[in-house]
N, C-alpha and C positions, 0 to 999 in steps of 0.2 A: 759735420764729420770731425772726429777727433781720433788720431792714431788709427786710421783705417777702420773706424767704427762710426755708425750713424745712430743718432738718438731717435729711438722709436718708442711708441706706446702701443699697448695691446688693448683692443676694444673689449669692454665688458658686455654683459647681457643687457645693460641699459642703453647701449648704442642705438640711437634713433635712425641712423642712416645706413651705415655699412655693417656687414655681418660681424657679430661678436667673434673674438678670437683672431681676427685679422690685425696685423700691425699697421700703424699709420704714423705719419710724421705729426708730432704734437701740434695742436691748434684746435680751433672751434669757431663758434659764432661770435659775431660782433654785437655787443649790447647797444641799445639805442643811445645815441650821443657819444659813443666810444670811438676813438680813432683806431685804425687797423693795428698800428704798432702797440697801442695801449692794450688792445685785445690779445695780441700775441704775447705780450708781457704777462698778462693775467693768466692766459691759458697755459703757458709754459710753467708758471708757478703751480697752478692747480694740478696739471697732469704729470709734471716731472719734479717739482720742488726746486727747479733750477731758475736762476735769475738771469734775465736778458741784460746784456751789456750794450749791444748795438745790433742793428738790423738794416739790411739794404734789400729793397724789393728787386727780385730777379725776373719774375714771370707771374702771369695770372692765367688760370685755365678753368673751364667750366666742366661740370660732371652732372650726369643724371643717374639716379639710383632709385630703387624701389625696395621698401622694407615695410613689413606689417601693413600692407595695403595702401601705403602712402607713397606717392611719387615725389621725389626730391629733385630740385635743380640747384646746384651749388656752384659757387665761384670760389676757387682756392687761390690765395695769394702766397707765392713762394718767396722766401727770404733767405739770404745769406745772413747767418746770425752768429754773434759772439755771446758766449754764456760764461757766467762765473763758474768756477770748478765745483766739483762735488758729485756725489753719487745720486742718480735719479731716484726719486721716491714720489709716489702718488700722494698728493695732499688733499685732494677733493674727496669728500665722502659721498658714496652712492652715485658717483658720476659715471661717465661712459668709458673711463679708463680703469683697467684692472692691474696694469703693470707698466713700468717704464724702464728702459735699459739702453745702454750703449751696445749695439749689436754689430759684431764684426761684418764688414762688407761681404766677405766670402760666404756668410750665412744668409744673406738676403738676395742672392742672385735668383732664387726661386720666387718670382713675383706672385705666385699663387697664394702666398701667405701675407701679401700686402694689399691694403686698400688701393683703389685706382690712383688717388693722389700720391700715396707713398711710392707706388711703382714709378710714377712719373718723376718724383723727386730722386729716386735711385738712378733713373736714366739721366737726369740732369747732372747728378753727381758724377756719373761715369764720364760725362763730357767735360765737366769743368773742374772737378776736384775740390769744389767749394763746399762749405758747410751749408746744409739745406734745412730749413724749417718751413712748415706750411701753416697758413692761417685760414 
């Protein structure tokens, strides 16, 4: 969260898990041999062009999803994160992110536009007032 805004990314048609067009908290899969915070750093850079300064694990939650005939079971790691300043910009080409933006909190109260992990992050933010990122 920054100035009553939450960093969100919008899923593209290439999204393998959640419906394209939904907003989510930047994050993604952990590559083999990669540590979770390393993956968070990489995913933030790919999906928002922003650099991670620090992260503290807040919570972990599991989700089930079905898309394109595939059943998914996911574990999301939620972090309080500090980022270097700058405007978000998607740097990954042909990835699952089509846009990234600092979205005013008042504009994300409708959780129908959020992926399930992003909706949970918004609820966590309501309770704690902390900056939330998901991996």
